[in-house]
C-alpha positions, -999 to +999 in steps of 0.1 A: +301+125+093+290+135+128+303+116+157+280+108+186+286+120+221+317+102+235+328+086+203+355+112+194+375+102+225+384+069+209+380+077+172+404+106+171+434+088+188+429+057+166+428+080+136+460+097+148+479+065+154+470+052+119+480+085+104+514+085+121+521+049+110+511+057+074+530+089+072+562+072+082+558+042+060+550+064+030+582+084+034+602+052+037+584+037+007+591+067-015+628+067-005+632+029-008+613+025-041+629+054-059+664+044-047+660+007-055+644+011-090+669+039-100+700+022-086+693-015-093+667-013-121+630-022-127+639-057-140+650-066-104+617-054-088+601-089-090+630-103-071+625-076-045+588-084-042+595-121-039+619-115-009+594-091+005+565-116+003+587-143+019+593-119+048+556-112+049+547-149+052+573-153+080+562-123+100+525-129+094+530-165+107+545-151+139+518-125+141+490-151+137+506-171+166+503-142+191+475-120+178+447-138+196+467-147+227+479-113+239+465-078+244+460-061+210+469-028+226+503-043+236+507-058+201+501-025+183+525-007+207+552-034+201+548-030+163+552+007+165+583+005+188+599-023+168+595-003+135+610+028+151+641+008+162+645-008+127+644+026+110+671+038+132+693+008+123+687+014+086+695+051+090+728+040+106+736+017+078+731+045+052+751+069+073+781+046+075+782+038+038+766+004+036+759-007-001+729+013-013+713-017-030+712-036+003+700-007+024+672+002+000+663-034-002+660-036+036+642-003+038+616-014+012+609-047+031+606-028+064+581-003+050+561-029+033+559-051+064+547-020+082+521-015+056+509-051+057+512-063+093+505-031+113+469-027+099+462-064+108+468-057+144+453-021+143+420-031+127+417-062+150+420-038+179+394-015+163+370-044+158+374-053+194+361-018+204+330-015+182+299-034+173+292-043+136+268-014+131+293+011+147+321-003+126+303+003+093+297+039+104+330+048+121+356+027+102+356+051+071+363+079+096+391+061+112+405+050+079+408+087+069+439+087+091+456+065+065+447+090+038+459+119+059+492+102+067+497+093+031+492+127+017+515+143+043+541+116+039+542+118+002+542+156+003+573+154+025+588+128+001+583+151-029+596+182-012+625+165+004+637+153-030+640+189-042+656+202-010+681+174-005+691+175-042+701+212-037+720+203-006+737+173-022+724+150+005+702+119+007+666+123+018+670+090+038+679+113+067+642+116+073+642+080+087+652+092+122+623+117+122+600+088+113+613+068+142+605+096+166+570+099+152+564+062+157+574+064+193+550+093+196+522+071+182+530+044+208+527+070+235+493+082+222+481+046+221+492+040+257+475+072+270+443+063+251+439+028+265+455+033+299+422+034+317+400+020+289+390-017+290+391-038+258+361-062+259+374-089+237+379-126+244+413-142+238+421-177+227+428-201+255+432-233+234+465-249+229+471-240+192+503-221+200+521-235+169+520-225+132+502-257+121+473-251+146+471-215+136+469-223+100+442-249+106+420-223+124+423-199+095+418-226+068+387-239+086+369-207+078+379-206+042+371-242+035+338-244+052+322-210+051+312-204+014+313-166+018+350-168+028+358-195+003+347-174-027+361-143-012+395-160-009+394-169-046+385-133-055+413-119-033+439-142-048+429-132-084+426-095-075+461-094-059+475-112-090+461-085-112+472-057-088+508-071-090+509-067-127+493-032-126+517-021-099+548-033-118+536-017-150+533+016-131+569+015-117+582+004-152+565+034-168+580+058-143+615+044-148+611+049-186+601+085-179+630+091-155+658+066-163+686+062-137+676+094-118+665+085-083+656+120-072+635+127-103+619+093-098+612+102-062+596+135-072+573+119-098+564+090-076+556+113-046+537+139-066+516+111-082+508+096-048+499+130-033+474+135-062+461+100-056+456+104-019+439+137-023+415+121-047+410+092-023+401+115+005+373+130-017+363+096-027+359+084+008+341+116+018+317+118-011+312+081-019+324+057+007+311+075+038+276+080+022+271+047+003+291+019+020+265+014+047+236+016+022+250-007-005+251-037+019+282-056+028+276-085+004+276-061-026+307-042-017+332-068-030+321-064-066+337-030-070+374-039-071+373-067-097+355-044-121+379-016-114+409-039-121+393-049-154+390-013-163+426-006-151+441-034-172+421-023-203+433+013-199+470+003-195+467-018-228+449+010-246+472+038-235+509+030-237+536+047-217+534+066-184+499+078-189+484+044-193+504+030-163+495+059-141+457+058-149+456+020-144+472+021-110+451+052-100+418+034-107+429+001-092+443+015-060+416+041-055+389+014-053+411-011-035+422+013-006+392+036-006+363+011-009+375-026-007+397-023+023+371-007+046+347-034+034+370-062+043+376-046+078+339-045+084+335-081+073+360-092+099+337-080+126+316-111+118+344-133+130+345-142+168+370-122+188+393-152+197+398-162+160+396-128+142+433-121+143+442-155+126+415-154+100+423-118+093+459-127+087+448-151+060+425-125+045+449-096+045+483-112+045+487-148+034+466-145+003+482-112-006+517-127-003+509-159-022+493-141-051+521-115-053+547-142-054+529-160-082+527-127-101+564-121-096+573-156-110+553-148-141+569-114-144+604-129-141+596-155-168+583-128-192+613-105-185+637-134-191+620-143-224+620-107-234+657-101-225+668-133-243+650-123-275+623-150-273+596-123-271+594-092-294+598-058-278+567-048-258+552-083-259+559-089-222+539-058-212+510-069-234+510-104-219+510-095-182+484-068-187+463-094-206+467-118-177+456-090-153+424-087-173+417-124-172+424-125-134+399-096-130+372-116-149+378-146-126+376-123-096+342-109-108+328-145-110+341-152-074+327-120-061+292-128-075+294-163-059+304-147-026+274-124-028+251-153-035+262-173-005+263-144+020+230-150+039+235-187+041+271-183+054+259-160+083+241-191+098+273-210+101+283-218+137+318-206+130+305-170+129+284-173+160+295-153+190+280-135+220+269-100+216+297-076+226+288-044+244+293-011+226+319+014+237+290+037+243+273+014+268+268+031+301+269+066+287+238+086+294+225+109+267 
């Protein structure tokens, strides 16, 4: 996709910052996931996810309090610098022999918070800089930074597992390199926006408390039908994704029992193949058709993909079924659905976008994941106690994933049907913001 004159000066730095953040969190995710599952066991993964989602709710609540009240550039920079410091602390814990279960637990939570919270601030900043028409055209280009960072990060993760295994050392030593990269990303951000104004309004009302912040977000999802049905769809889709993701990790552990380096190699190689495919998908499909399909139609793709994923996991037992299911679900979720949601947030007024976005991309995600974890823990307990026959737990949670996907399909169609009427709601009204290209003579 060709960039217009002057656009590359902002698009490329944004793409680079997103790539750096994703590269670092992918390395951390590979090290943390392989270490935790191999050392502690897949049966404890739902407990890990529950703690992770509790941390997500707390951090997202704090984020929602400040996102519409401070400069988004400063917020993104603080997130990068804070993550760098946290990685250095965890690297020190590993170096001084802290319990591996605890350190991998903390590392996983840190990398997942980086995955969840950083994009909230990053895309809020990106929406501040572009008009809706520019966002639909340029966001797939900027989002390619995530794919680039993912493929490099997972390639490093796969290669480091082999190298460090031969040296008899832990690949967690890469965390200090990740911290340096994050600080580099913060420097790029500062240089990019040092003399560039951000034309976005900030909230001046006195809702500087969690209750007021929640009320602002809930007002959208209660009273704007488009967001109401989209919320239902997202809750059900994330529930299905939780089951599909757990089944994938369970299938890898069965293929590489109690071997963290083999787990890391398989997990990283799989993700490299996935990201390479997603880059092609974004280039050949998303970049060409997302703008043509129309925003109201884009949210139908993921529910159907999840239904296909659950069906493939049920039909193909073992690693093959789990890998295909996750591949299909995450390809559509990250390559198609995520850019669509970011474009949708451009309809929200500047001074409320951060808080509403926190609901859309964080709160619903956390609540649905926690619900899925409770169901998984119950099924695993019933299976371990002999109340369920072998393999029944997997059949049940994959069946529930299919049912949740059907519910999400219904909600997506309802969201589509109410799209035009919802655009007339006063909550979506806002003054026209100038384009970043205004004032440039061609």
